[in-house]
N, C-alpha and C positions, 0 to 999 in steps of 0.2 A: 728633837723632833725628827722623824724620818719621813721621806717622801712616801706618798701612798703607793707608788708603783714598785716599791721594794718591800712592802709589808705583806705578811701572810695572814689569812683569816678566812673563816667560813661560817655561815649561819644558815638557818632553815626557817622558812615561814610555814609553820605547820597549820593544818586545818584549813587550808586554802583550796578553793576550786572555783571554776567558772564554766559557763556554757552560753550558747547563743540561742536566742528565741526569736520566732517569727510572730509578727503582730499584724493582724488583718484589720482593714478599715471598718468603721461601723456602718458604712453606707455602700451603695452600689459600686461595683468594681470594674465595670466595662463601659466604654464610650463616654468617659468623663471629659467634658468640654471646658473651655475657658470660662472662668468665673465660678465654677463649681467648687464645693468644699469637700475635702478629705479629712476625716476625723479619726483619731486613734486614742486609746488609753494605754499608757505604759504599764508594765507589770507592777503589781503592788507587793508589799512585804518582801522586797528584794533590795540588794545593793546594786544599783545600775551604773555601768560604765558609760557615761554620757558621750564620750568620744567614739563609742562604737555604734551610735544611733545612725542608721542608714535607711534611706527610702529607695526602693526599687520599683520598676514598672516598665511599661512599653509605651513609647510615644510614636504616633503616626501622623504625618503631615497630610493635608489635603490641598489640592491645587487651587490656584486662583486664576484670574484673567487680566491680562494687561490691556491698556487703553487701545493698543493696536490689534486686539483680539488674540494675541499669542498666549499660550498657556504658561502660567507661572508655577513652577514646582516649589513646594515649601522647603525652606532651609532652617534647621534648628539654630538657635542663638548660641554663641560661645558661652560656656559655663551653664550647665543644665539647670542649676538652681534659678536661672532667669525665668523659668516657667512658673515660679511661685510669686504671687502678688503680695500676700500677707500671711503671717503666722500668729495665731493666738495660742498662748499657753496658760493653762489654769492649774494651779497647785491646790488640791483640796478645795476647789471652788473659788479660789482667789486668783484673779487675773494678774500674771506677773510680766506680761509684755503689753506694750501700748497699741498693738495692732496697726502699725504703719502700713498704709496701702502701697508702699513702694519698697517692699522687702528686697526685690530683685535689684532695684537701683542702688540700695544701700550696699548689697553684696558686691556689686560691680565697682562702685566708687571706692570701697575699702580695699578690694583686691588689687586695684591698680598700684597701690603703694605698699600693701602689707604682704602680698605674695611675691614669689620670685620665679624666674624663667625655668630654673631647674625643675621645680615641682610642677609648674604649669604645663611644661612640654613633655613631661614623663607621666607621672601619676595622674596629672590633670587630663591629658589626652586619653589615657588608658581608662580612667574611671568616670570623669566628670564632663566629657565633651568640651574640653577647655578651649578649643579653637573651632571656628565655624568653617564650613566648606566655602571655597573661593570661586571655583568655576565648575561648569558641568562637563564631565569627561565624555568621550565618545561612547564608552560602554556603561552608560548609566544603570543598565539592568543589573550589573554586577554589584553596585553599591546601594541601589535602592530596592533590589529584589522585586517581589510582587507588587510593590508600591511605586514602581518606576513611572507610572503615569501621574503620580501625585507629589512625590518628593521624598524627603528623608523618612526613614523608619528605623527605630533603634530601641534596644533595651537601655535603660539608664540607671544611674545610681547617684544619689545626693548624699554626701557624707560630711559636708561643711555647713555649719549652722551659725548664723551671725545674730545670736540672741541668747536667751536663757539656756537653750538646748545645747549650745556649743561653747559658751564663753564663761562658764561658772568657775569661780576660784577653787571650788572643790570638784574634782573630776568624778568621784564616786559618790552617788547620792542614795541614801537609805530611804526608800519609799515607805517603809514601815513607820518611819518618824514623820515624813512629810505628808503622807497620804497619797491619793491618786493624782497622777499627772495626765491631763487631757490636752491633746494637741489638735488644733484646727488649722488646716492649710487651705488657703484660697488660691486657685490657679490664676495665672496671669492672663491678660487679654491676648487675642491672636496677634496683635500688632507687635509682640516681641519677636515674632518670626521674621526672617528675611526670605528672599526668594531668588530664583534664577529662571530666566526665559528658557523654555524647553527647546533649546537649540544648542548643539555641541559647542563647547568652549565659550559659551556666554558666561559672564561673571555676575557676582551678586551686587556689584556696584553699577550695573548697566542703567543708564538714564531711562530706558524704556519701562523700568519697573515703577517709576513715579506715576501717580495718577491712575493706578490700577482700578478697573471697574469692579473687581472682586479680589479681595486679599486672601492669601493662603490661611489655613486654619489648622488646628491640631486636636487630637484626642489622646487621652491616656487610658490604658487598659491594665487591669490586674495589678494595681499598686499594692505594695506591702512593705512592712518595715522590719528591721532586725535590730536587736540590741543584746549586749552581753550582760548577764547577771552573775554576780560574784558571791561566794560564801567566804567570809573572813573569819579569822580566829575569834573565839569567845571574848577575848580582851577588847575587841572593837565594840561589841554590844555593851559591855560593861562601861567602856569609856563614854559612849553616848548617853547611857542612863545617868552616869555621874555628872556629866556636863549639864543635862537637862534639869537635874535636881539642884545643882549648885549655882548655875548661871541663869540669868533672866531669860535668855534665848540663845539659840545657835544661829550665827550669822552666815549667810551665803551671798557673797558678792558676785555680780555678773554684769555683762555689758548690756546696755539698753540704748537704742538709737532713735533719734527723732529727725524728721525732715521738715524743712520750711521752704516754701516755694513762692516766688514772685513771678507772675506770668504777664504776658502782653507787653514786654519791653521792646520799644521801637526806637529808642533814642541811643545816642552814643555813650551815655553815662546813666547809671542807675544805682539804687541802694536797696538791697534786700534786708528788710528790718524784721526782727522777731524778738520775742521775750521767752525766757525759759527759767523755770525754777527747778533746780536739781542740786543734790548734795555733792555731786562730783562730776564736773564737765571736763573730760580729758582732752578733746581736740575738736576742731571744726574742719569740715571738708566741703568745699564749694565747687559746683560745676555749672556750666552753661549749656543749654540745649535748645533746639528749635521748639517753639510752641507746638508744632505739628509732629513732634517726635513719636507720638502715639498713633500716627496715621501711617499705614504701611507705605514703604518706599525703598529706594535703592540704599544699599549698605555704603559704608564709608571706606575708602581706600587708605590704609595707614602706611602704605609703602609706595607712594606715588613716584612715577617716572617722568612726569612733566610738570611744568609750573614752578613757582618760587619755593621749591622744597629744599630741605637740608641736603648737603652734599653726600652724607652717609645715610644709607637706608635703614629701615627699622629691623630690630631683632625680635623674633617671636611672631605674634599674630600679625597678619597683613590686612585683615578686614575687620570691621566692627559694624554690627547692625545699627540701623537708623535709630531705634529705640534707645540704644545705649551709647550714642555718639555725643561726646562732650567736647565742644570746640572752644578756641580762644576768641574767635570772631574778630580778629585784628587784621589790619590792612597790610602790615609789614610781612616780609618773607618769614618762613618758619624759623630761620636761624637768627632773626633780629627781633628785639623787643618792640621797636616802633613806638607809637604813642600809647600803647596799652599799659595801664597801671591798675593795681588793686590794693585794697587794704581792709583789714578787719577792724572793728571798733567794739569794745566791750565796756559798757558803763562809762562811755565818753573817754576811754583810754585807747588810743590807736595801737594796733599790733599788726605788722611792725610799726615802728615809729617814723615811717617814711612811706611814700607811695612806691610799692614794689613793682618790678617788671616781670615779664614772662620767664626769663632765665632764673630769677629768684624763686619763682614757683616751682620750676623744674628741680632746683637744688633743695627746696624745702620738702618736696614729696618724700624722698628717702629719709631725710632728717627727722621729720615728724613721726615716721614709722620706724625710727631707730635702726635704720639700715646704714650704719656708718662704717667706712673703711677702717682697717683692712678686714674686719670680720663680717662685712656685708655679704648677704646672699643676693643682693640686687632687688629690683622691683620689676613689675610687668611692663611699664612704659619703656620701650627700647629705642627711642629716637626722637629727635626734635619734631619731625613731621608727624609722627604718631601722636605726640603730645598735643600739638597745635590743632590737628585735624580731627581728633576723635577721643583723646585720653587726657584732656587737660583737667587737673584737679588742683585747686588752690587751698592750701592747708594752714592751720594755725594750732600750735601745740600749747596746751594749758596745764599739763600735768608733768610730773617728774618721770624721766625715763628709768628703765631697769628696775622698776618697783614691782613687787608681787601684786597679783590681782586682788589679794586680800587687803591691800593698802589703798585707801583713797587719797590721792595727792592732787587731784584736779581742783578746778575752781568751784567753790561752794556758793551757789547763787540762791540758796533757799532762804526765804524770809526777807528778801529785798527785791525791789522792782528792777531786775536786771534787763538791760536792753542790749541787743547785739545788732551789728550792721555788717554786711558784706558789700563794700563799695567798689565800683568798677568805672573806669573812664577810658576813653580812647578806642571805643569799638568802631568797626568799619561800617559806615552808613550804607555801603553797597551790600553788606550782608545782614545788617540789622536795621529794619525799617518797618513801616506799617504793612507792607506786603509779606515780609518774612519776620515776624516778631519772634523773640526768644523768651525763654524763662530761665530764672536762676534758682538753683536748688542747693540748700546747705544741709549736709548730714552732720548732726551733732552726736558725738560719741560720749556717752555718760556711763557711770557705774551706779547701778541700783543695788539694794541690799534686801534680801529676803530674810526675815526673822522668824525662826521656827521655835515654838514653845511646846511644852508638854500638852498632850491631848490632840496632836496634829493641828494645832492652831498656827496660822501663818499670817504675816502682814508684810507689805512691801514699803520700804523707804526709798522713794525716788530721788 
C-alpha cells in the first residue's frame, strides 16, 4: 500500500453543471413586520444543493422610548437568524418540521456549543451579523445612515438552517423525486431587538433601557432567496430509478428539534418534566432565562469589569440581548460552583449519575458537541463569566459521536412512555423569587427520517 500523497491519478466528472437561481416570496415584499409570514416554493424538477439556500433582505429598526423619555435606538440581535420565530417545511404537502415557535432560541442554544470563534468572528460577522453593537459612537450617522434617528439598518443574509433545510444527511435533493418543497417563515417578535439610549457612548446594557414605555421595532423589505441547482450525469438519474424500483423507499435523515418549557419558577429548586416519543434522541440542551425575557430591556454584559467575575475576561462577543440571555442564577462567584447542582433523568435513570456542578456543565458543552482536543475548533462561550451571566447551557449526550447523519445511534423512545427530567437545585433566592421568576427550556435534538417512494409519495418517521 502506498500513501495517498505519493500516488498519481486523475478523473473527470462529465455532464455536470450548476447555476444559482433567485426565488421571490409568494406574498408582499415591503414593510413586513414582526409575526408576519414569508413563504416560498423551491424549484421543482431540479437537484438542489441545500447548503446553498440563502435568505436575503433589508432590515430597518424603528426607535422606542425609555421611561425617562429618552429615545431608544433599535439594535439588531447577534446572529440575524434571531429574527425568525418559526419555520414550517412541506414536502409535496407533507409537513416535515414540527413548527417550533422558538426557532431562534434553538439556533442560539445550539450555536453556543456547535459553532466556533474562528467562524463566528470572520464569516459570521461578514455575512450573518454574528455580534451585536455594544455602544453608540459619536458619529452614529456614519453607521446608521438615513436611519440614524431610529437605529440600525442593514442588508442581511441567513445561510444557516437548523432543520430539514440545512441538516439533511443528503446534501443534494432531487425535487423531481420529492415533489414541491414549500417553506413558511414566521418573523420573530420585536422583543428580540436590543436598544441603546440616543446619547453618545451609551451602552446596550444601560439600566435605563428597562421599563421602556415603547420598545424598538423592525421591518423587513424586499426579501428573496437564492439556491443552487445542479445537473448531474445520467448515471445519477438511473441510480434513483433503480433504487425506487428495487427498494421500498429512499430514506433521508435530518435533524428535528423540540422545545419544552417550564415557566413561573420562583423557588431555589425545580424540575422541568416532559415526555417525547422519537426514534432517535441525540442530545438534550437546557437553559434558564427570565420569565420576562420576551419583554424589551437592557442587554447582558458578558465581559464584566466589576463584581464577582472571573479573573480572565471573555473571548468573542461581549454583550447578549435580553431575549437570548441564559444565566446560571447561582449565588456563588462566576469562578466557583457554589451550591448550584443539576442533573438529567431519563426513564428514572440519572444522567450523570451524580449531581453535577457548573464547571461540569462548562466541560460538558464542548464534549457533547464533539469539540475534543487537540482537534477542537472551540466553542462560542469564551469565559466563565460569559457562561454564568448569559451563555449557560446544560447538556446531555445520548448518541454515539463521529457517526454519519445517515446512522441513527441515539435513544429510541418510540413505543414506550418515556419521561425526561431536568432537575436543578441551589439557585440564588435573591435572583429567583416571586418578583423575578424564571423559566427553564430544554431543546431536544432528534433525528427524523423522510421516506420517499415512487410517485412522489412521502412520509415522516419521527
